[in-house]
Backbone as a ProteinNet text record, in pm:
[ID]
protein_1_A
[PRIMARY]
MVNWTVIRATENDAEAIYRHLTESFFLDEPLTMDARGRMSMEDMFALKALPQNLSFIAVDNTGKIVGTALNYDNDNEPECDDPSEDDPFFQELFRMFEYAEKATGKSEPGLMSLHLLSVDKSHRRQGMARKLVEATEDHARNSGFTGVKVECTSKYTADLVSSMNYEKIYGLFYKDFLNDKGEPSFNPPPPHTEFQIFVKRFR
[TERTIARY]
1526.6	1402.3	1283.1	1186	1066.2	973.9	934.3	845.2	720.5	668.9	549.2	461.8	334.3	235.4	150.8	115.7	27.3	-115.7	-205.3	-346.3	-432.8	-561.6	-654.7	-679.4	-685.5	-716.3	-866.8	-911.6	-1052.8	-1066.2	-1189.4	-1214.1	-1165.7	-1166.8	-1122.4	-972.9	-900.5	-756	-719.8	-818.6	-791.2	-698.6	-725	-643.8	-499.6	-481.5	-346.4	-273	-344.7	-283	-238.4	-324.1	-289.7	-164.1	-156.5	-38.7	87.4	74.8	189.1	233	137.3	171.4	239.5	190.7	250.6	388	411.1	539.1	641.8	594.5	685.7	675	558.6	541.2	575.9	519.8	540.7	684.4	760.4	900	987.1	946.4	1033.6	973.5	841.8	779.8	823.4	877.5	945.8	860.7	731.7	649.7	583.1	543.4	461.1	537.9	670.2	744.4	726.5	700.5	680.7	538.6	451.4	311.4	280.9	381.2	356.9	298.1	188.3	122.6	21.4	12.2	-80.8	-207.9	-211.8	-328.4	-394.8	-520.6	-592.2	-635.3	-669.3	-715.6	-841.3	-928.1	-1054.2	-1031.9	-921.8	-895.6	-815.5	-759.1	-667.6	-743.6	-720.1	-790.9	-772.7	-650.4	-622.3	-709.3	-739.1	-819.6	-966	-1009.4	-1148.5	-1176.2	-1070.6	-1087.1	-1108.8	-1084.2	-1093.2	-1228.9	-1341.7	-1471	-1487	-1406.2	-1415.6	-1355.2	-1284.8	-1230.4	-1132	-1047.9	-952.1	-807	-786.2	-652.1	-588.1	-454.9	-378.9	-283.6	-253.6	-154.9	-58.4	62	157.8	167.9	156	163.1	277.8	347.5	457	402.6	492	445.7	385.4	385.3	315.5	180.2	150.3	25.7	37.8	157.8	177.7	179.5	115.2	116.8	252.3	318.3	451	455.6	341.1	335	191.2	168.6	32.8	33.6	-74	-107.6	-253.5	-276.5	-410.9	-466.6	-572.9	-624.3	-770.2	-812.5	-954.1	-990.5	-1119.8	-1173.9	-1160.3	-1084.6	-1059.5	-1185.9	-1287.4	-1415.6	-1508.2	-1467.2	-1549.9	-1460.1	-1396.8	-1300	-1368	-1311.8	-1371.4	-1381.3	-1487.2	-1503.8	-1400.8	-1352.3	-1249.7	-1278.4	-1274.2	-1294.7	-1176.2	-1203.6	-1095.7	-1004.9	-874.4	-783.3	-811.2	-784	-806.7	-717.8	-772.4	-692.7	-577.2	-587.2	-480.9	-363.5	-377.1	-271.2	-226.9	-141.5	-100.7	-29.9	36	104.7	5.8	-102	-198.4	-276.4	-295.8	-358	-273.4	-143.6	-53.8	-48.7	-52.7	-50.3	-173.8	-290	-413.3	-409.8	-353.9	-346.3	-258.4	-152	-65.1	-137.5	-212.2	-287.2	-390.7	-458.5	-557.3	-490	-374.3	-298.3	-261.2	-216.2	-178	-298.2	-412.5	-532.9	-577	-568.3	-605.1	-508.5	-381	-279.8	-294.6	-337.1	-347.5	-487.8	-585.3	-723.4	-770.1	-898.5	-952	-902.2	-851.2	-798.9	-905.8	-860.6	-956.1	-1033.2	-1155.9	-1238	-1185.2	-1223	-1195.7	-1068.2	-996.1	-868.5	-885	-801.1	-784.4	-667.7	-682.8	-576.8	-503.5	-372.4	-288	-242.9	-309.3	-293.5	-173	-145	-39.1	28.5	158.7	239.8	343.2	345.6	433.9	491.2	619.7	686.4	764.7	748.3	822.5	973	1047.8	1191.9	1261.6	1216.1	1281	1255	1163.5	1129.5	1158.3	1238.4	1269.6	1376.4	1384.9	1476.9	1444.7	1317.6	1272.1	1169.1	1146.6	1049.7	906	885.2	749.4	670.2	730.4	657.2	612.3	699.6	663.4	546.9	550.9	442.3	310.1	315	193.3	137.3	225.3	179.7	122.4	188.6	139.2	2.9	-16.1	-146.7	-253.7	-218.9	-311.6	-347.4	-248	-273	-362.9	-331.8	-410.7	-556.1	-575.5	-712.6	-784.3	-712	-772.2	-816.5	-730.9	-767.1	-890.5	-887.3	-995.6	-1126.1	-1117.6	-1237.3	-1290.2	-1227.9	-1278.8	-1225.1	-1124	-1062.8	-979.3	-961.2	-885.1	-736.4	-697.6	-557.2	-539.8	-415.7	-381.9	-308	-347.2	-284.1	-208.9	-87	-6.8	45.4	17	71.3	191	308.5	433.2	494.3	496.6	570.1	715	743.1	875.7	942.3	1069.9	1144.1	1150.7	1156.2	1167.9	1043.6	926.2	803.6	798.6	838.8	840.5	933.7	1051.2	1145.3	1087.4	1018.4	959.4	856.1	757.5	650.3	701.7	801.3	861.6	924.2	986.2	1046.9	942.4	816.6	707.3	620.6	679.4	615.6	497.5	503	405.9	452.8	357.6	387.1	374.8	477.1	471.3	385.6	280.9	192.4	202.8	275.5	285.1	402.8	466.9	572.3	572.8	595	602.4	719.7	821.8	934.9	891.3	928.4	886.5	935.1	1050.2	1103.4	1016.9	933.1	848.8	707.6	674	540.9	553.4	504.4	531.5	409.8	435.2	328	302.1	214.6	177	289.4	399.4	516.4	619	584.4	677.3	788.9	770.9	871.5	819.9	909	862.9	782.4	667.8	584.3	648.1	727.8	788.3	936.6	1014.9	1159.1	1202.7	1159.3	1194.3	1342.8	1395.3	1537.7	1564.8	1688.3	1722.2	1711.9	1680.2	1672.6	1531.7	1444.8	1304.3	1286.8	1280.8	1275.4	1147.8	1063.7	953.6	832.4	715.1	587.9	553.4	525.4	502.8	376.5	309.9	192.1	220	191.4	211.6	81.1	67.9	-48.2	-1	-58.8	-44.5	-183.4	-197.6	-326.3	-322.8	-432.1	-438.8	-478.5	-540	-584.9	-592.9
-1218.2	-1281.1	-1197.5	-1262.4	-1192.6	-1165.8	-1041.4	-1005.9	-936	-985.8	-927.5	-1038.1	-1003.9	-1099	-1030.6	-1104	-1052	-1092.6	-993.7	-1018.2	-938.6	-969.8	-897.3	-756.8	-660.7	-523	-502.2	-411.9	-375.3	-223.9	-178.8	-34.6	37.2	-32.4	28.7	59	-0.2	23	145.5	212.7	318.6	426.8	474.9	584.2	539.6	417.6	367	339.4	291.4	270.3	404	504.2	637.1	690.4	670.8	716.6	643.3	511.7	434.5	486.6	512.6	557.1	693.3	784.3	918	916.2	820.1	812.8	727.9	644	549.9	553.4	519.1	501.8	627.8	741.3	864.8	917.1	866.5	908.3	845.1	725.5	646.6	611.4	616.5	577.2	677.9	629.4	721	832.5	809.4	915.1	1003.7	947.2	1024.5	1077.4	1063.7	1113	1264.1	1334.7	1479.1	1515.5	1413.3	1441	1425.7	1388.6	1365.5	1490.8	1470.2	1579.8	1652.7	1617.8	1687.8	1607.6	1482.3	1399.7	1365.6	1405	1376.4	1230.9	1183.7	1046.5	1024.8	1125.5	1113.7	1105.1	1162	1165.6	1045.6	967.2	861.4	744.5	722.6	618.4	481.5	449.9	316.1	283.4	383.7	358.3	335.2	384.5	364.8	220	140.2	-1.3	-87.2	-34.3	-115.4	-181.8	-116.3	-183.4	-312.5	-333.8	-457.8	-576.6	-550.1	-655.7	-746.3	-686.5	-762.8	-727.7	-637.2	-584.9	-652.4	-635.9	-697	-595.3	-618	-536.9	-629.6	-581.4	-649.2	-567.3	-633.4	-564.3	-623.3	-536.4	-585.6	-632.5	-669.9	-727.7	-625.3	-497	-395.1	-359.8	-419.5	-388.9	-277	-221.4	-113.3	-169.2	-98	-138.3	-103.1	-205.8	-185.3	-227.3	-266.4	-302.3	-310.3	-287.3	-292.5	-350.7	-420.7	-456.1	-416.3	-303.5	-248.4	-288.5	-367.4	-436	-402.4	-420.4	-405.2	-494.1	-512.8	-588.7	-502.8	-549.3	-469.1	-445.2	-529.9	-510.9	-418.3	-379.2	-294.9	-190.8	-111.1	-13	91.4	121.5	224.1	357.9	430.8	561.9	658.9	743.5	839.5	972.8	1079.4	1212.5	1251	1329	1379.8	1471.3	1468.7	1555.2	1701.9	1783.2	1926.8	1987.7	2088.7	2161.3	2235.4	2254.3	2322.9	2230.5	2102.7	2006.8	1936	1998.5	1939.9	1806.1	1783.4	1655.1	1539.7	1547	1437.5	1431.3	1545.6	1542.9	1461.5	1482.1	1407.9	1259.9	1230.1	1090.5	1016.4	1077.6	1015.8	1004.3	1104.6	1100.8	984.9	957.4	846.5	712.9	696.4	572.1	555	663.8	656.8	626.5	684.5	659.5	511.8	455.4	314.1	224.8	261.7	180.9	182.6	298.8	306.8	225.9	227.9	156.9	5.8	-40.8	-185.3	-237.6	-147.4	-192.4	-229.7	-245.2	-283.3	-422.7	-437.1	-566.8	-673.8	-796.8	-906.9	-911.9	-958.2	-960	-1060.5	-1037.6	-1135.1	-1115	-1005	-984	-906.5	-939.1	-854.2	-760.6	-634.3	-536	-510.5	-536.3	-498.6	-355.6	-262.8	-121.3	-57.1	-96.2	-28.1	-127.1	-141.3	-230.6	-146.2	-157.7	-71.9	-149	-125.6	-185.6	-76.4	-69.3	25.5	2	110.6	100	11.4	13.5	-64.8	-214.4	-254.6	-396.1	-449.3	-379.3	-425.8	-535.5	-608.2	-721.6	-833.6	-845.9	-955.1	-1043.2	-1017.5	-1096.6	-1052.3	-934.4	-889.3	-860.8	-791.6	-758.9	-886.3	-985.6	-1113.3	-1178.7	-1176.1	-1236.4	-1164.3	-1032.4	-956	-989.5	-1006	-1045.1	-1186.3	-1277.2	-1414.9	-1420	-1338.5	-1333.9	-1283.1	-1183	-1130.5	-1238.8	-1310.9	-1417.5	-1526.6	-1570.5	-1677.4	-1635.2	-1511.3	-1463.5	-1449.5	-1404.5	-1391.3	-1527.8	-1628	-1763.2	-1814.1	-1800.7	-1854.1	-1778	-1656.7	-1574.3	-1582	-1663.5	-1683.9	-1589.7	-1508.7	-1422.8	-1508.2	-1458	-1533.1	-1500.7	-1398.9	-1361.7	-1231.3	-1183.1	-1058.3	-966	-840.5	-737.1	-640.7	-603.2	-510.4	-398.9	-274.4	-157.8	-107.4	-109.1	-81.8	51.2	147.1	270.5	257.5	157.9	134.7	13.7	24.8	-89.2	-202.9	-170.7	-275.3	-364.3	-303.3	-382.3	-463.4	-401.7	-473.5	-594.1	-577.2	-688.6	-799.4	-760.8	-860.6	-944.8	-881	-959.8	-1036.6	-982.1	-1056	-1185.8	-1180.8	-1300.4	-1400	-1354.9	-1441.5	-1488.4	-1485.4	-1539.5	-1456.6	-1326	-1236.6	-1204.6	-1185.1	-1152.1	-1001.1	-941.5	-798.9	-779.6	-697.7	-674.4	-532.4	-444.3	-305.5	-237.3	-147.4	-64.7	73	175.6	313.5	381.8	419.2	490.2	631.5	672.5	803.5	916.1	899.2	1004.6	1024.9	925.4	933.5	983.6	1001.6	1051.7	1201.4	1281.7	1425	1507.1	1621.8	1714.9	1807.9	1906.8	1994.1	2089.4	2089.1	2168.1	2083.6	1955.9	1867	1814.9	1827.6	1781.4	1658.2	1571.1	1455.4	1499.3	1436.4	1470.3	1426.2	1319.2	1263.3	1238.2	1270.4	1246.3	1178.4	1054.4	985.9	952.3	932.6	899.2	758.5	731.6	596.4	500.2	373.8	305.1	302.5	394.8	390.8	466.1	394.2	455.9	425.2	334.1	282.9	248.7	286.2	240.1	108	3.9	-128.7	-191.8	-271.1	-345.3	-494	-569.1	-713.8	-784.5	-906.9	-990.1	-1132.3	-1193.9	-1338.4	-1399.3	-1489.9	-1556.9	-1693.5	-1728.8	-1856.8	-1972	-1940.4	-2046.5	-1991.6
1844.2	1889.1	1843.9	1780.1	1733.2	1851	1867.4	1978.2	1926.5	1813.4	1754.5	1698.5	1678.8	1628.8	1522.6	1417.7	1313.3	1345	1350.2	1379.9	1282.2	1280.2	1194	1249.5	1160.7	1199.8	1203.8	1289.9	1298	1285.3	1271	1262.9	1388.1	1501.7	1626.6	1627.5	1534	1527	1443.4	1386.5	1288.3	1343	1463	1517.2	1539.7	1593	1618.2	1487.1	1385.2	1253.8	1195.1	1205.9	1154.3	1223.7	1354.1	1428.6	1379.9	1360.3	1308.7	1171.6	1084	948.9	949.7	1032.8	1036.6	1102.9	1192.8	1262.4	1188.4	1095.3	1030.7	878.7	827	683	604.9	645	569.6	578.8	674.9	685.8	578.4	532.2	445	310.2	296.5	170.5	63.7	-48.3	-141.3	-199.8	-221.9	-282	-178.8	-65.4	27.6	147.7	149.2	265	282.8	173.2	183.8	224.3	234.3	265.8	413.6	491.9	633.8	698.1	771	838.7	753.5	624.1	536.1	512.3	556.7	532.2	665.3	680.1	803.4	806.5	925.1	939.1	856	850.7	777.6	626.8	578.2	434.4	384.1	475	432.9	371.7	242.8	168.1	232.2	275.7	329	449.6	533	652.1	617.6	502.5	462.8	424.8	409.5	376.7	501.2	620.1	741.6	762.4	729.1	749.1	669.1	565.7	488.7	563.6	672.3	758.6	683.9	599.8	519.9	552.6	646	673	793.9	804.7	913.4	974.2	1102.5	1172.4	1244.6	1266.5	1353.5	1481.3	1594.8	1723.8	1805.3	1878.9	1962.7	2097.1	2187.6	2313.9	2408.5	2370	2448.6	2387.5	2271.5	2201.8	2100.6	2084.9	1988.2	1846.4	1754.2	1613.6	1552.8	1496.6	1437.9	1290.8	1236.1	1094.9	1048.7	919.4	864.7	723.9	692.4	554	537.7	472.6	459.2	323.2	326.8	208	183.3	57	25.2	-92.7	-109.4	-221.9	-347.1	-444.6	-564.1	-646.3	-627.8	-696.1	-618.3	-498.4	-412.1	-345.9	-429.1	-380.8	-293.2	-176.3	-89.7	-162.2	-133	-194.7	-138.9	-226.8	-187.1	-253.8	-176	-232.1	-320.5	-423.3	-507.6	-426	-451.2	-376.3	-403.7	-303.6	-314.8	-422	-491.7	-590.9	-524.3	-392.5	-319.4	-288.3	-321	-289.8	-417.5	-496.2	-624.5	-610	-495.6	-477.3	-485.7	-408.1	-408.2	-539.1	-602.5	-734.7	-832.3	-828.9	-917.7	-880.5	-751.1	-707.5	-758.2	-743.5	-792.2	-944.5	-1009.9	-1156.2	-1202.8	-1129	-1166.8	-1152.4	-1043.1	-1025.2	-1136.4	-1171	-1279.2	-1412.7	-1435.2	-1558.6	-1569.1	-1459.4	-1458.8	-1482.5	-1424.4	-1443.2	-1589.2	-1652.9	-1794.8	-1880.7	-1844.3	-1923	-1912.3	-1796.3	-1775	-1799.8	-1807.1	-1813.9	-1674.8	-1657.9	-1528	-1492.1	-1371	-1329	-1337.5	-1356.4	-1359.6	-1228.6	-1230.6	-1109.5	-1007.5	-882.7	-778.3	-700.5	-723.8	-656.2	-525.8	-428	-311.5	-339.7	-307.3	-328.1	-196.8	-197	-83.7	-111.2	-45.7	-80.9	-13.5	109.4	183.6	277.8	261.7	345.3	417.7	550.1	628.7	747	775.8	891.4	963.6	1094.6	1175.9	1160.5	1154.3	1129.1	1231.7	1355.7	1461.3	1448.7	1358.9	1344.7	1204.2	1129.1	994.4	997	884.9	870.8	969.5	1005.7	1091.6	1020.6	892.4	818.5	836	895.9	924.1	797.5	701.5	578.6	508	502.1	439.5	513.4	646.3	724.3	700.3	686.5	659.4	521.6	423.1	289.3	292.6	363.6	374.1	441.7	546.1	612.6	517.1	437.4	336.5	235.7	186.2	88.8	147	268.7	330.6	347.4	392.3	412.1	278.4	177	43.9	-8.8	4.7	-39.6	34.5	166.2	248.5	230.4	177	156.9	14.5	-69.9	-205.1	-310.1	-276.5	-377.8	-473.4	-594.7	-694.9	-692.3	-617.7	-609.6	-534.6	-531	-462	-559.1	-558.5	-641	-549.1	-588.3	-508.4	-598.3	-561.4	-631	-550.6	-611.5	-540	-583.3	-493.4	-519.3	-473.7	-390.1	-334.5	-399.3	-429.9	-485	-384.6	-255.9	-155.1	-154.1	-164	-170	-298.2	-409	-536.7	-530.6	-470.7	-458.6	-371.3	-264.3	-174.8	-246.7	-309.7	-371.2	-492.8	-560.7	-671.6	-621.2	-503.1	-444.8	-395.6	-386	-340.3	-457.3	-576.3	-697.6	-747.7	-724.3	-786.3	-927.6	-1016.1	-1155.7	-1176.6	-1233.2	-1265.4	-1389.2	-1377.5	-1491.5	-1545.4	-1473.8	-1521.1	-1453.4	-1527.9	-1471.7	-1536.3	-1455.9	-1504.5	-1435	-1511.6	-1452.6	-1414.3	-1293.6	-1244.6	-1335.4	-1397.3	-1484.8	-1608.8	-1639.6	-1759.3	-1730.5	-1601.6	-1567	-1541.5	-1637.3	-1637.4	-1597.2	-1534.8	-1501.3	-1619.3	-1599.3	-1711.5	-1753.5	-1679.1	-1717.8	-1793.2	-1813.4	-1881.5	-1793.4	-1661.4	-1566	-1493	-1444.3	-1367.2	-1245	-1225.7	-1110.7	-980	-986.3	-865.7	-889.4	-789.1	-794.4	-664.7	-643.8	-519.7	-515	-394.8	-383.3	-435.2	-479.5	-521.7	-402.2	-427	-556.5	-616.3	-572.7	-613.2	-744.9	-854.5	-986.7	-1063	-1010.4	-1092.2	-1006.6	-1054.3	-997.8	-1065.9	-986.2	-1042	-983.5	-1065.4	-1020.7	-1037.3	-931.7	-931	-896.3	-945.1	-913.3	-885.9	-784.6	-764.9	-777.6	-872.8	-894.9	-828.2	-763	-692.5	-783.5	-896.7	-988.2	-1130.2
[MASK]
+++++++++++++++++++++++++++++++++++++++++++++++++++++++++++++++++++++++++++++++++++++++++++++++++++++++++++++++++++++++++++++++++++++++++++++++++++++++++++++++++++++++++++++++++++++++++++++++++++++++++++

């Protein structure tokens, strides 16, 4: 029995979203699981998108946040400070995103970016991630966006959006993204082998 509801997120939810991410997302997300506890609420890029009023949360019957779809206008990306030189992990993560953007060119205008999709472990296999993506799509359509873009560090997210008729526009195998020592910057556990970008266009 489903005991959760998908609703719009607000800026007032920032602290609870951050708590959910540190307790759930960072434990399992293939690239950032080692970053848990190293990113403050003030530094988290995904939370800086909340003022755009485009994000969604899933809440259980106690009001606890058990899922998130954190979204932003791809033409109006929230400002983000460069990662500290003392944190090579985040430097490499940002470098990979920049590398992918250069390889694909600037995305076509009018897209909503689904930046972060997360479901609490206790609520998985209930269709929550799909519902969060569907809510994002519906809001994007109703708000005049031309489509939704999803950057997938996880194979599970990539498989989900692929099953929802998203088109893969880019892929980068982690073994091929090397640091200045010539070694892979990321070695996530299987089955996560590739960073992928997908787009669903509405017209």
